C-alpha positions as CSV (number, residue, x, y, z in Angstrom):
1,M,97.1,78.4,143.6
2,V,96.4,82.0,142.3
3,I,96.0,84.7,144.9
4,V,93.6,87.4,143.7
5,S,92.8,90.9,144.9
6,K,89.4,92.2,145.8
7,H,88.9,93.0,142.1
8,Q,89.5,89.3,141.3
9,E,92.8,90.1,139.7
10,P,95.9,88.0,140.4
11,I,98.5,89.5,142.8
12,L,102.0,88.7,143.7
13,D,102.4,86.1,146.5
14,K,105.6,87.4,148.2
15,T,105.8,84.6,150.7
16,R,105.8,81.9,148.0
17,L,108.3,83.8,145.8
18,N,110.6,84.1,148.8
19,A,110.4,80.3,149.2
20,D,111.5,79.9,145.6
21,I,114.3,82.5,146.0
22,V,116.0,80.2,148.6
23,E,117.2,78.0,145.7
24,F,119.1,80.9,144.2
25,P,122.0,82.2,146.3
26,Q,122.5,85.3,144.1
27,V,119.0,86.6,144.8
28,H,117.9,88.5,147.9
29,P,114.5,87.8,149.4
30,I,111.7,90.4,149.5
31,T,111.5,92.4,152.7
32,E,108.9,94.7,154.1
33,D,111.0,97.8,153.5
34,M,111.2,97.2,149.7
35,K,108.9,99.7,147.9
36,I,110.4,100.5,144.4
37,E,108.6,98.6,141.7
38,H,108.5,101.4,139.1
39,S,105.5,101.6,136.7
40,G,104.7,101.4,133.0
41,V,107.6,100.9,130.6
42,S,110.2,101.4,133.4
43,R,108.7,98.4,135.3
44,L,108.7,96.2,132.3
45,V,112.3,97.1,131.4
46,M,113.5,96.5,134.9
47,I,111.9,93.1,135.1
48,D,112.5,92.0,131.6
49,R,116.1,93.1,131.1
50,Y,117.6,93.4,134.6
51,S,115.8,91.1,137.0
52,F,117.5,87.7,137.9
53,K,115.3,84.9,136.5
54,D,114.7,81.2,137.0
55,I,116.0,80.4,133.5
56,E,115.6,76.7,133.9
57,K,112.0,77.2,135.1
58,K,112.5,74.7,137.9
59,T,110.2,76.6,140.3
60,L,107.6,77.6,137.7
61,K,104.0,76.9,138.8
62,V,100.4,78.1,138.7
63,G,100.1,81.6,140.3
64,D,103.6,82.7,139.4
65,F,104.3,86.2,138.2
66,V,106.0,86.0,134.7
67,V,107.4,88.1,131.9
68,L,106.6,86.8,128.4
69,T,106.2,87.5,124.7
70,V,102.6,88.6,124.4
71,K,102.8,89.1,120.6
72,E,105.0,86.7,118.7
73,D,106.2,88.7,115.8
74,P,109.6,87.9,114.1
75,K,110.4,91.6,113.7
76,F,108.5,93.4,116.4
77,P,107.6,91.1,119.3
78,A,105.7,92.6,122.2
79,R,106.7,91.8,125.8
80,G,104.4,92.0,128.8
81,L,103.7,90.9,132.4
82,G,101.2,88.5,133.8
83,F,100.3,85.5,136.1
84,I,100.1,81.9,135.2
85,T,96.6,80.6,135.7
86,A,97.1,77.1,134.2
87,L,100.1,74.9,133.4
88,D,100.2,72.1,130.9
89,E,103.5,70.4,131.5
90,K,102.9,67.6,129.0
91,N,102.3,70.0,126.0
92,R,104.7,72.6,127.4
93,K,102.1,75.3,127.4
94,A,100.6,77.7,129.9
95,D,97.6,80.0,130.3
96,I,98.6,83.5,131.4
97,W,96.5,86.3,132.7
98,I,98.0,89.5,131.1
99,E,98.1,92.7,133.0
100,K,95.7,95.3,131.4
101,E,98.4,97.7,130.1
102,Y,99.9,95.0,127.9
103,R,96.7,93.6,126.4
104,S,96.7,95.9,123.3
105,A,99.3,93.6,121.8
106,I,96.9,90.6,121.9
107,D,95.6,89.7,118.5
108,N,92.6,87.6,119.4
109,P,89.6,89.9,120.5
110,E,88.2,87.3,122.9
111,S,91.6,86.9,124.6
112,M,92.0,90.6,124.7
113,E,88.7,90.8,126.6
114,T,89.4,88.1,129.1
115,G,93.1,88.9,129.3
116,I,94.0,85.3,129.2
117,I,96.3,83.9,126.5
118,T,98.0,80.5,125.9
119,R,101.7,80.5,125.2
120,P,104.5,78.0,125.0
121,I,106.5,77.7,128.2
122,D,109.6,78.5,126.1
123,V,108.5,82.2,125.7
124,I,107.8,82.6,129.4
125,E,110.4,83.7,132.0
126,K,110.0,83.8,135.8
127,P,111.6,86.9,137.4
128,L,112.8,86.4,141.0
129,E,113.5,90.1,141.5
130,V,110.4,92.2,141.3
131,F,111.6,95.1,143.5
132,Y,114.4,97.4,142.5
133,E,115.9,97.0,146.0
134,Q,116.5,93.3,145.3
135,I,118.5,94.2,142.2
136,A,120.4,96.9,144.2
137,K,121.3,94.3,146.9
138,R,122.6,91.8,144.3
139,N,124.6,94.5,142.6
140,A,126.0,95.8,145.9
141,T,126.9,92.2,146.9
142,G,128.7,91.6,143.7
143,L,130.6,94.9,143.6
144,A,131.7,94.6,147.2
145,S,132.9,91.0,146.7
146,V,136.3,92.1,145.5
147,E,137.2,93.4,149.0
148,K,139.7,91.3,150.9
149,T,138.0,91.0,154.3
150,E,134.5,90.5,155.5
151,E,134.5,93.8,157.3
152,Q,135.5,95.6,154.1
153,R,132.9,93.8,152.1
154,K,130.2,94.8,154.6
155,A,131.3,98.4,154.5
156,S,131.4,98.5,150.7
157,F,128.0,96.7,150.5
158,D,126.4,99.3,152.8
159,K,127.9,102.2,150.7
160,F,126.9,100.7,147.4
161,Y,123.4,99.7,148.5
162,G,122.7,103.1,150.1
163,Q,123.5,104.9,146.9
164,L,121.7,102.4,144.6
165,S,118.5,102.0,146.7
166,N,118.1,105.8,147.1
167,L,118.5,106.2,143.4
168,N,121.4,108.5,143.8
169,F,123.3,106.5,141.3
170,I,122.0,104.0,138.7
171,P,124.6,101.8,137.0
172,A,124.5,101.0,133.3
173,G,122.2,98.2,132.2
174,R,124.8,95.6,131.9
175,V,126.0,96.2,135.5
176,L,122.4,96.0,136.7
177,Y,121.9,92.7,135.0
178,G,125.4,91.2,135.6
179,A,126.8,92.4,139.0
180,G,126.3,89.7,141.6
181,S,124.6,87.3,139.2
182,G,127.4,84.9,139.0
183,T,127.3,84.9,135.2
184,E,130.0,85.7,132.7
185,V,128.2,88.7,131.1
186,T,130.1,91.9,130.4
187,F,129.7,95.0,132.7
188,F,130.2,97.3,129.7
189,N,127.3,98.4,127.6
190,C,129.1,99.3,124.4
191,Y,132.4,98.5,122.6
192,V,134.1,100.4,119.8
193,M,136.0,97.9,117.7
194,P,139.3,98.5,116.0
195,F,139.3,99.1,112.3
196,V,138.6,95.9,110.3
197,A,141.7,94.5,108.7
198,D,141.2,94.3,104.9
199,S,141.6,90.5,104.5
200,R,139.6,87.4,104.9
201,E,141.5,86.6,108.1
202,G,141.0,90.1,109.4
203,I,137.2,90.1,108.7
204,S,136.9,86.6,110.3
205,D,138.7,87.7,113.4
206,H,136.6,90.8,113.7
207,R,133.4,88.8,113.2
208,K,134.5,86.3,116.0
209,Q,135.2,89.2,118.4
210,V,131.8,90.8,117.7
211,M,130.1,87.5,118.3
212,E,131.8,87.0,121.6
213,I,131.0,90.5,122.8
214,M,127.4,90.3,121.8
215,S,126.9,86.8,123.4
216,R,127.9,88.4,126.7
217,G,125.5,91.3,126.3
218,G,127.6,94.1,124.9
219,G,126.7,96.4,122.0
220,V,129.3,96.8,119.2
221,G,130.4,99.6,117.0
222,T,132.2,98.8,113.7
223,N,133.8,101.1,111.2
224,G,134.2,99.4,107.8
225,S,136.1,102.2,106.1
226,T,139.3,100.2,105.8
227,L,137.6,97.5,103.7
228,R,138.3,97.8,99.9
229,P,135.5,99.0,97.6
230,R,133.3,96.8,95.4
231,N,135.1,95.4,92.3
232,T,138.5,96.2,93.6
233,L,141.1,93.6,92.5
234,A,141.8,90.8,94.9
235,R,145.2,89.8,93.8
236,G,145.5,86.6,95.8
237,V,142.6,84.9,94.0
238,N,142.8,86.9,90.8
239,G,139.3,88.1,91.2
240,K,137.3,91.1,92.4
241,S,136.1,92.1,95.9
242,S,132.4,92.1,96.7
243,G,132.9,95.4,98.5
244,S,132.7,96.7,102.0
245,V,128.9,96.7,102.2
246,S,128.6,93.0,101.6
247,W,131.0,92.2,104.4
248,L,129.4,94.8,106.8
249,D,126.0,93.3,106.0
250,D,127.3,89.9,107.0
251,I,128.5,91.3,110.3
252,A,125.2,93.1,110.8
253,K,123.3,89.8,110.6
254,L,125.0,88.6,113.8
255,T,122.6,90.9,115.6
256,H,119.8,88.4,114.8
257,L,121.9,85.2,115.3
258,V,123.5,85.7,118.7
259,E,121.3,85.4,121.8
260,Q,122.5,88.0,124.2
261,G,123.1,87.7,128.0
262,G,119.8,88.9,129.5
263,S,116.8,89.6,127.3
264,R,118.2,92.6,125.5
265,R,118.2,92.4,121.8
266,G,121.6,92.6,120.0
267,A,122.8,96.1,119.2
268,Q,125.3,97.2,116.6
269,M,126.3,100.5,115.0
270,I,128.0,100.0,111.7
271,M,129.7,103.0,110.0
272,L,131.4,103.9,106.7
273,A,133.3,107.2,106.1
274,D,131.8,109.6,103.7
275,W,134.9,109.5,101.5
276,H,134.6,105.7,100.9
277,P,133.7,104.8,97.3
278,D,130.9,102.5,98.5
279,I,129.2,105.2,100.6
280,Y,126.2,105.5,98.2
281,E,125.7,101.7,98.3
282,F,126.0,101.8,102.1
283,I,123.4,104.5,102.6
284,I,120.9,102.9,100.1
285,S,121.4,99.4,101.7
286,K,119.9,100.9,104.9
287,M,116.8,102.3,103.3
288,Q,113.6,100.3,103.9
289,N,111.0,102.6,102.5
290,P,110.3,101.9,98.8
291,R,108.8,105.4,98.4
292,I,112.2,107.0,99.1
293,L,113.9,104.6,96.7
294,R,111.4,105.4,94.0
295,Y,111.9,109.1,94.6
296,L,115.6,108.7,94.2
297,I,115.1,106.8,90.9
298,E,112.7,109.4,89.5
299,N,114.6,112.5,90.6
300,T,118.3,111.8,90.7
301,E,120.6,112.4,87.8
302,D,123.4,110.4,89.3
303,E,123.5,107.1,87.5
304,L,125.2,105.2,90.3
305,I,122.5,106.2,92.8
306,K,119.8,105.3,90.3
307,K,121.4,101.9,89.7
308,L,121.8,101.1,93.4
309,A,118.2,102.1,94.2
310,N,116.9,99.9,91.4
311,E,118.9,97.0,92.7
312,K,117.4,97.5,96.2
313,L,113.8,97.6,94.8
314,K,114.3,94.8,92.3
315,F,112.1,91.7,92.9
316,K,114.0,88.5,92.5
317,P,111.7,85.6,91.5
318,L,112.7,82.0,92.1
319,T,114.9,80.4,89.6
320,T,113.7,77.3,87.7
321,Q,115.9,75.2,89.9
322,E,114.5,76.7,93.1
323,E,110.9,76.3,91.9
324,A,111.6,72.6,91.2
325,M,113.1,72.2,94.7
326,Y,110.2,73.8,96.5
327,Q,107.6,71.9,94.4
328,G,109.4,68.7,95.2
329,I,109.1,69.4,98.9
330,L,105.3,70.1,98.5
331,N,104.9,66.8,96.5
332,Y,106.8,64.9,99.2
333,R,104.4,66.0,101.9
334,T,101.5,64.5,100.0
335,I,103.1,61.0,99.9
336,P,101.4,58.8,102.6
337,G,103.8,58.0,105.4
338,M,106.5,60.3,104.2
339,A,105.7,63.5,106.1
340,V,104.3,64.5,109.5
341,S,100.5,65.0,109.3
342,T,99.3,68.5,110.0
343,K,95.8,67.4,110.9
344,Q,94.5,67.8,114.4
345,S,93.9,64.5,116.2
């Protein structure tokens, strides 16, 4: 059942949410003295990134307050808040009434007007903490749990909660999300990694460490200045190195591969010293605006910069072998009984 306000808009059913919270020992129930909800972006960030959620969706039902991906874009997805108005368990979909401030991200004009969109259940999350005081209590409980006696834990909890709930002190995001959650996420927001050892083993070990840190919600800083430049002799294999930028690009791709603890996107800062021979390639590799690249080509007298900018802009068509492979896939789809039909039944 969806509870609505006098303006016929869904509102939070605190009693029902508290009944769901009973199943999660980490989460503190909503009480009458809880007032801090925040507003605008601050509210969305609090609920999306730091609130404890029913990840398994075992309590998900019609009328629930949820956070979800309103606009499904591979590069720039838009998150928002709303209430479930209908639930189709069989097809794993739900109708969600989106709060007004998040409707600008809706692509369909009709859906934007009604505020109701249909989304897969997979992109919906149910927050159990909707007041900042709930998060503060969980954090205080977790931070005080290291004390040796119940009396000490109670005293530490009171001190922590007093400071947190009065906003005298706000911990870093990873602490807000992790403390008291019972998960194995990191309490540190950012890590500065040691220099990367200039070997296949060294790069592999560094990559493994970055992946582990990011999977637990930490951001990573990498300095690739110790990696040998492009075309440097690799004696062990009697060949040449692909250069520091190629290896750093491989490490950078982990940002999109590793799902972080919480909903925060992966974060990396990758550096190269200005004295490194690959510095031009490194800078140009980060450029996304073709106008800047064309400007460099037309105005620079440095042949290396011109060459690297041209390589970045160069369109690479499919090879004959690739064309044949993709054409074969298309042909295969037209053979009766050999591919899943895309027609609506």
